[in-house]
Each structure stands twice: as C-alpha cells, then as structure tokens.
C-alpha positions in Angstrom: -42.8 -114.1 -127.3 -40.7 -114.2 -130.9 -37.8 -112.1 -129.5 -37.8 -114.3 -126.5 -37.0 -117.0 -128.8 -34.9 -114.8 -131.2 -32.8 -114.7 -127.9 -32.5 -118.0 -126.4 -31.8 -120.1 -129.4 -28.9 -120.9 -130.8 -28.0 -117.7 -134.0 -25.8 -121.0 -135.6 -29.0 -123.0 -136.0 -31.4 -121.7 -138.8 -30.4 -119.5 -141.9 -32.9 -116.8 -140.6 -35.2 -115.8 -137.7 -37.4 -119.0 -137.0 -41.1 -118.7 -137.5 -42.8 -118.8 -133.8 -46.5 -120.1 -134.7 -48.7 -120.1 -131.4 -52.4 -121.0 -130.8 -54.0 -121.5 -127.5 -52.4 -124.6 -126.2 -48.9 -124.8 -128.4 -45.9 -122.8 -130.0 -44.3 -124.1 -133.1 -41.2 -123.6 -133.4 -40.0 -123.4 -137.0 -36.3 -123.3 -138.4 -34.7 -123.0 -142.0 -32.4 -125.1 -142.6 -29.2 -124.0 -144.6 -29.1 -125.8 -147.8 -27.8 -129.3 -148.5 -25.6 -128.7 -150.9 -23.7 -132.5 -150.9 -27.6 -133.3 -152.2 -27.1 -131.2 -155.4 -27.4 -133.1 -158.8 -28.5 -136.4 -157.4 -31.1 -138.2 -158.7 -34.3 -137.3 -156.4 -35.0 -140.3 -154.5 -31.4 -140.0 -153.6 -31.8 -136.1 -153.0 -34.8 -137.3 -150.7 -33.1 -139.6 -148.7 -30.1 -137.5 -148.1 -32.2 -134.9 -146.8 -33.4 -137.0 -144.7 -30.4 -138.0 -143.3 -29.6 -134.3 -142.9 -32.9 -133.7 -141.0 -32.3 -136.9 -138.6 -28.5 -135.2 -138.4 -30.4 -131.9 -136.8 -32.9 -133.2 -134.8 -30.5 -136.0 -133.0 -27.7 -133.2 -132.7 -29.8 -130.5 -131.2 -32.6 -132.5 -129.3 -30.8 -132.2 -125.5 -31.4 -128.2 -126.6 -34.3 -128.5 -127.8 -35.9 -129.7 -124.8 -34.0 -127.5 -122.7 -35.4 -124.4 -124.8 -38.9 -126.1 -124.8 -39.2 -126.4 -120.3 -38.1 -122.5 -120.5 -40.8 -121.7 -123.0 -43.3 -124.2 -121.5 -43.0 -122.6 -118.2 -42.7 -119.2 -119.0 -45.6 -119.4 -121.7 -47.9 -122.0 -120.3 -48.2 -123.7 -123.5 -46.0 -126.8 -125.3 -43.7 -126.2 -127.3 -43.5 -128.3 -131.1 -40.2 -128.6 -133.3 -39.9 -128.8 -136.8 -37.6 -127.3 -140.0 -38.0 -125.7 -143.9 -34.8 -127.9 -145.6 -35.3 -128.1 -150.0 -38.8 -126.3 -149.1 -40.3 -129.1 -147.2 -41.7 -128.8 -143.9 -40.7 -131.3 -141.1 -41.7 -131.9 -138.2 -40.0 -133.9 -134.8 -43.1 -133.2 -132.3 -46.4 -131.8 -132.9 -49.0 -131.4 -130.1 -52.7 -133.5 -130.6 -55.7 -131.6 -129.1 -59.0 -133.0 -128.6 -61.5 -130.5 -129.9 -65.2 -131.0 -128.8 -67.9 -130.2 -131.6 -71.2 -130.9 -132.0 -72.7 -131.9 -135.9 -75.9 -132.3 -137.5 -76.4 -135.1 -139.3 -75.3 -134.2 -142.9 -71.5 -133.1 -141.6 -72.0 -136.2 -140.1 -72.3 -138.1 -142.9 -69.8 -136.0 -145.1 -67.6 -137.0 -142.5 -68.7 -141.7 -142.6 -68.4 -140.7 -146.3 -64.6 -140.4 -145.9 -64.1 -143.1 -143.5 -66.1 -145.4 -146.2 -64.1 -144.6 -148.6 -60.6 -145.2 -146.9 -59.6 -141.4 -147.7 -59.7 -141.4 -142.7 -59.2 -143.7 -140.3 -62.2 -142.6 -138.0 -64.2 -139.4 -137.8 -61.6 -137.7 -135.8 -59.1 -138.2 -139.2 -61.9 -137.0 -141.2 -62.4 -133.7 -139.3 -58.6 -133.5 -139.3 -58.7 -134.0 -143.3 -61.5 -131.3 -143.8 -59.8 -128.7 -141.8 -56.5 -128.7 -143.9 -58.4 -129.0 -147.3 -60.3 -125.8 -146.1 -56.8 -124.5 -144.9 -55.2 -125.2 -148.3 -57.6 -123.3 -150.6 -58.3 -119.9 -147.9 -54.9 -119.8 -147.2 -54.5 -115.8 -148.1 -58.2 -115.6 -146.5 -57.2 -117.0 -143.5 -54.1 -114.8 -143.1 -55.9 -112.0 -143.9 -57.9 -112.8 -141.1 -55.0 -113.7 -139.2 -54.0 -110.2 -139.4 -56.9 -108.2 -139.1 -56.7 -110.1 -135.2 -53.4 -108.8 -134.5 -54.6 -105.6 -135.6 -57.5 -106.0 -132.8 -54.7 -107.4 -130.1 -53.3 -104.5 -130.7 -55.2 -101.6 -130.4 -56.8 -103.5 -127.6 -53.4 -103.4 -125.4 -53.0 -99.6 -126.7 -56.3 -98.7 -124.6 -56.9 -98.1 -121.4 -56.3 -101.2 -118.9 -54.7 -102.8 -122.4 -54.9 -106.5 -121.6 -51.7 -108.2 -121.3 
C-alpha cells in the first residue's frame, strides 16, 4: 500500500515519503510540508497565522489531485482515504472518517462517561469515549507501538507460511 502511494503521489508535495496509516476502514496519508521560512522570526500569533495560510494554500492547490488519488486508492484498497500534513511539528488533518463503534459497557464505565459529560469535558457519551481512547493512546504510545510491531511480525510470518494470506 505504501509503495502504491509512493508511486502515485507527486514528488514535490512533501519533504519526505508520507506516512501511510491504514486501519480496517480508512487509510490516512500524512505528509510533511517544507518549512515556511517566511514565518521565521515572526511573533507566535503571526507565525501561527502564516502557517495556517500555508496549509490552506497547499490544501486548495492540491485538492483536485488528492481527490483523484483518493478515488483510485478507495477503489483499489476498498477503504476511504483521509489526508493531513505536518508543518512546524504540528499535524493538521484535512479529512477524517468518523466510524461508529458499538460497545457494551457496565454501569461503572457508563458512570465514567457520564461524569465527563456532566463536567463539560465531553458533549456526549460518544465524545467522552473518544476522549478516553485519545487519553489512553497518548499515555501508552510506546506500548501501543510495540504491540503494533508485534502484530506486523505476526502478519509477516503468517504470509510466509503455507498458503499465505493476502
């Protein structure tokens, strides 16, 4: 999948090969833009505004080609494509997919969600659950990365076995 995107994306869009992050429903393409040297030395609010304008310019100038590439990828990989960029160490997503996730929670877990809603941390139980997932992900990044690496190893070994899965 990464190789297909590497061959399909214009070489002048990003400063390095973009990160291609797939899951069951979505493929995220996250590329790093060249530094905005015009913003060097500006006060923080003006620098942020300059970077925001830079990202919006990239988004508008590449929109038609990104849509065409996304359509091809969606047909080929049978998943939606989301786009984002990294500039000045900040990640900006243009499009993302929100997928409903069904879960069964017991009362203690529902009470946690309801507390977050009552405190104004989240607007709904759904938002509260998403907030919890982000918090866990933030505080367990290295453990999750190790787990993902182990899963990739399992996939590789499984593919090398007899009658490897595609």
